[in-house]
C-alpha positions in Angstrom: 0.0 0.0 0.0 1.0 3.6 -0.6 0.1 6.7 1.4 -1.0 9.9 -0.1 -1.1 13.1 1.9 -3.2 15.8 0.2 -2.5 19.4 1.5 -4.2 22.5 0.5 -2.0 25.7 0.5 -2.2 28.1 3.4 -4.4 31.2 3.3 -3.2 33.6 0.7 -2.8 37.4 0.7 -5.5 38.7 -1.7 -4.3 42.3 -1.0 -0.9 41.7 -2.4 -2.0 42.8 -5.9 -0.3 39.8 -7.6 -1.6 37.5 -10.4 -3.2 34.4 -9.0 -0.2 32.1 -9.6 2.1 34.6 -7.8 -0.1 35.4 -4.8 1.8 34.9 -1.5 0.6 33.6 1.8 -0.7 36.0 4.4 0.7 35.8 8.0 -2.1 33.3 9.0 -1.2 31.1 6.1 2.5 31.1 7.0 1.7 30.2 10.6 -0.7 27.4 9.5 1.8 25.9 7.1 4.5 25.8 9.8 2.1 24.3 12.4 1.0 21.6 10.0 4.6 20.7 9.3 5.3 20.3 13.0 2.1 18.4 13.6 2.8 15.9 10.8 6.3 15.4 12.1 5.1 14.8 15.7 2.5 12.3 14.3 5.3 10.4 12.5 3.8 11.4 9.1 6.8 12.9 7.4 6.4 12.2 3.7 9.1 10.6 1.7 8.4 12.9 -1.2 6.7 16.3 -1.5 5.3 17.4 -4.9 4.0 21.0 -4.9 2.2 23.2 -7.3 4.5 25.9 -8.7 2.0 28.6 -7.5 3.8 30.8 -4.9 1.2 30.1 -2.1 1.5 26.3 -2.6 5.3 26.2 -3.0 5.7 28.4 0.1 3.3 26.2 2.1 5.3 23.1 1.2 8.7 24.7 2.0 7.5 26.1 5.4 5.9 22.8 6.4 9.0 20.9 5.6 11.3 23.4 7.3 9.2 23.7 10.5 8.7 19.9 10.7 12.4 19.3 10.0 11.5 16.9 7.3 14.2 15.2 5.2 11.7 14.7 2.3 12.7 15.1 -1.3 10.8 18.1 -2.7 9.8 18.8 -6.2 7.5 21.3 -8.0 5.2 20.6 -10.8 3.4 23.2 -12.8 0.8 20.6 -13.8 -0.7 20.8 -10.3 -1.8 24.4 -10.8 -5.3 24.6 -12.3 -5.5 20.8 -12.8 -8.3 18.3 -12.2 -8.2 15.3 -9.9 -7.2 13.2 -12.9 -4.4 15.6 -13.7 -3.1 15.3 -10.1 -3.1 11.5 -10.3 -1.2 11.7 -13.6 1.5 13.8 -11.8 1.7 10.9 -9.2 2.5 8.4 -12.0 6.1 9.8 -12.0 6.5 9.6 -8.2 9.7 7.9 -7.0 8.8 4.2 -6.9 10.5 3.8 -3.5 8.5 6.6 -1.9 5.9 5.0 0.4 4.3 8.3 1.4 3.8 11.3 -0.9 2.5 14.7 0.0 1.0 16.8 -2.8 0.4 20.5 -2.1 -2.1 22.4 -4.2 -5.4 23.9 -4.6 -9.2 23.8 -4.3 -11.5 22.6 -5.7 -9.1 19.9 -7.1 -8.0 18.6 -3.7 -11.5 18.1 -2.4 -12.4 16.4 -5.6 -9.3 14.2 -5.5 -10.1 13.0 -1.9 -13.7 12.3 -2.9 -12.6 10.4 -6.0 -10.1 8.2 -4.1 -12.2 7.6 -1.0 -15.8 8.1 -2.0 -16.4 10.7 0.7 -16.5 14.5 0.7 -14.3 16.5 3.0 -13.8 20.2 3.7 -10.3 21.0 2.3 -9.9 24.4 4.0 -6.7 26.2 3.7 -3.7 24.3 5.1 -5.8 21.1 5.6 -4.1 17.8 5.2 -6.0 14.6 4.3 -4.2 11.2 4.6 -5.3 8.5 2.3 -4.2 4.9 2.4 -4.2 3.8 -1.2 -4.9 0.2 -2.2 -1.9 0.1 -4.6 1.6 -1.3 -4.5 3.1 1.1 -7.1 2.5 4.7 -8.1 2.1 3.5 -11.7 -1.3 2.1 -10.6 -2.5 5.3 -9.1 -4.9 6.2 -12.0 -7.2 3.4 -10.9 -6.5 3.7 -7.2 -9.1 3.8 -4.4 -8.3 4.2 -0.8 -9.4 4.9 2.8 -9.4 8.3 4.5 -7.2 7.8 7.6 -7.3 11.4 8.9 -8.3 14.9 8.1 -6.1 17.5 9.9 -7.1 21.1 9.9 -5.1 23.9 11.5 -7.9 24.8 13.8 -7.9 21.3 15.2 -4.3 21.5 16.4 -4.5 25.1 17.7 -2.9 25.2 21.1 -1.5 21.7 20.9 1.9 22.9 19.7 2.3 25.7 22.2 5.2 25.4 24.5 7.1 23.0 22.3 
């Protein structure tokens, strides 16, 4: 089995006056990305591989989470994750390192909610900086186009608020 972590980017700064692809995170988005990285590390959920959209808010979310969680994950960026469908996201995963047991993809709504629903059959609220963990019933990433799986957890920043204080 393979594990897929699906993470929506942190809250972005609409007042930055940048094109959509270049919109940065706002301070709340920065804090949430870091908190999620730490939480995943404390849960033993550090991914082997991170694949992020090239959009500034997604790439920054991935970088901040990895740094804050002190992950040793390989990190790549794929422009195909920006503005894609759930099928397009799965196609990106076809090229995931075969040895990677756990892959984190960082991107956007509504694609991420649709992807979780497609893989698990259940709808989830993919709010900013939310992470969904899916256990996929596949042995190889090359089988991901036909994969189905089970939602193991849905972690939202508000659900960990206060848990990381004092660490």
